[in-house]
N, C-alpha and C positions, 0 to 999 in steps of 0.2 A: 571523858564522858561526863556530861553535865548531869546534875541532880536537881530535882525540884525541892523547894523549901517545905512543901507539904506533900502528902500523898496525892498523886495524880488521880483525878476522877476517872471512872470507867468511861470508855468511849461508847457513845450511844450507837445502837445497831438494831436492825430488824431481821427477823427470821426469813430464811429463804425456803420456800415450799419444797419438800422432798430432799432436803440437804441439811447437813450439819453446819455448813458454811453460813455466814451472816453477811448482811449488807450494811456497811458502815454509813452512819448518817453524818453529813457535814453541816448542812443547813436545811431549814424547813420553810418553804414559801407557800402561801395560801392565796388563792384567787378569790376576790370578793365578787359576789353577784354575777356568776357566770351562766346562770339559767334565767331566762326572761321572767318566768312565773315567780321565782324566788326574789328577783330584783323588785318586782312589783309588790310582793307581799312585805318587803322591807321599805317600801315607799319611794322607789327610784324608777327612773325611766330607762329601760335597757336599750332603747334605740339611740340614746345620746351619750352613753358612757363608754370610754375605752376601758380595757381591763385595768384593774388596780390590784395591788398586792399588799399583804402584811406578812409578818413572820412569827414563828414560834421557836422557842429554844429547841435545840436538837434533843435534849433529854426530856422534852415534853412528850416524845414519842414512846409509847408503851404498847405492849401486846393488846390487841383487840380480842381478849379472851379473859376468862376468870373474872376477878373483881376489879373494877375501876373505881377509885374513890370519888365520892361527891365532894367538890371543893369547898373550902371555907369562903366566907364573905359574899355569898350569893343566896338568893331565894328564887332564882330563875335561870337554872342551867338548861341550855338548849342543845339538842342534837343536830348535826349537819352531816349527812352521809356524803362521801366524796370518793371519786376515783383518785388513787394516789399514783403519781408518776415518779419512778426512781431513775435518776440519771447515771449513766455509766460513762458519759463523755461531757465535755464542757466547751466553753467559748463565749465570746461576746459578739454582738451584732450578727446573730445567726439568721440565715435565710430560712423562712418558713418551709421552703421546699426541702431543706436538709435537716430540719429540727428533729424529726423523729429518729434520725441516726444517732442522736445523743441518748436515747432512752434505753436503759438496761432492762427494765421490766415494769410491772404494774401490781398494785395491791388495792385494798379498799380500806378507808379509814373514816374516822369521825372527827370533825372540827368541833370540839366541845366549846361552848361559849357561855360566859357569865353575862347573859343578856341585859340584866339590870345594870351591871357595871358599864357595859358597852353604851347603854342609853345615856347614862350620866356623862360618859366621856364625850359622846357625840354632842350633847347639849352644851357642854362646857368647852368644846373645841380642843379637847385633850386627846393624847394618844390612846389607842385601844389595848396597849400591852397587857394590862392586868385583866382585861376581859377575855383575851384570846390566848395569852402565853403562859398560863398558870401550869402547875405541876400536873402531869398526866392528861394534858388537854388535847393530845393528838393520838388516840389509840389507832393502831394500824395492824392490819392482817399480815400474814406471811406474804412475801413478794413472789411473783412468778416471772421468769424471764420472758422476753419477747418471743424467744424461740418456742415457748409453750403456749402462749396466749395471743400472739400477734399484737396488733395495735387496735385495741377495742375502740370502736367509734359508733357502733349502732347496737347498743346493748342496754337492757333494763338495769336501772340502779334503784335500789329500794331499801327501806328500813322499817322494821316492826318494833313496837314497844309492847311487851306483855302479850304478844300474839296479834296485836292490832296494827294494820298497815298505816303508817304515818307519812312516809315519804315515798314517792314513786315517780320516776321519770325515765328518760332515755338519754344516753350519752350524745345522741345526735341533736339534742336540744341545747347543747352548749352554745352560747353566744360566740365564744372564742374557743375553737377546737384546740386539742393539746399542742399541735404544731405551732399555732398562732400564739398560745400562751408562752411556750418556750421562747419563741422568737422575740415577743414583747419583753419578757423578763430579761432576756440577754442584752437588751438595749439599756437596761438600768443597772445591772450588775454582771460580773463575769461568772458564768455558771461553771460548775466543776463536778467531777464524779463524786457521788455520795449525796448530792442534793436531792431532796424530796419536794415534790410539788403537789399540794392538795388542790384539786382542779375545780372546786366549786360544788355547790349543792343544789338539788332541785327544790321545789316548793314543799311546804308541809312541815317546816321546822317547828318544834314545840318543846315544852318543858319536860324534864326528867326529874324523878324523885328517887331517893334512896330505896333500894329494893327492886327497882325496875329491871326487867330483863330485856335486853336490846339485841336484836338480830338484824343483820343487814348484809348487803352484798351487791356485786355487779355480776350479772349473768355471764358465765364463761370466764370469769376471772377468779373470784373467791367469795365465800360466805363466812361471816364471823358471828360469834355469839358471846355476849358478856353480860355482867350484872353490875348495876351501879351500887356500890357498897354503902 
């Protein structure tokens, strides 16, 4: 039996609604600009862009509840509400017609973004890692299995800050629906059980400050509430 030379870190995982069991997190993929209105507010043309992806560390996933820390090195932390897809199967070169068979369940999360660092990275032609992949940058609600929520495709997605509605859209406004996202991603990497996909955000992204209370959800899937510490 092999031993590690240091204490092995805890394996990241997400709560499963109504269960003591947890969903182990292998990798976290995020889809950029998957709603046309958000693509436009970020200065892009959604009619010309194929889906693109970036990643966050698995341990950036934290519960979307209680206190979530305001990160260092930013003056412009933005919220991006997203449907989270949890994979129970994997593969490469997946046919879109079969892609939903890989899905174990769904949750709701926030892609927290240090927008000022992202702007510098874009202007300099540098990677986005420190703008997107910092500690606690991927709050996620409890996950619900497909057997409980189906495959949500026509549902309101929304986020409030201090009781004021900031983001609102519908999953049917995705440029690339979940099946297409999975299929496209599987042509770039081999997907596996435990992968999470943050599927993109509607328009209305805006800055958060310490003390803000954030509430959001996808109708028929989950609602969460947290505070920026």
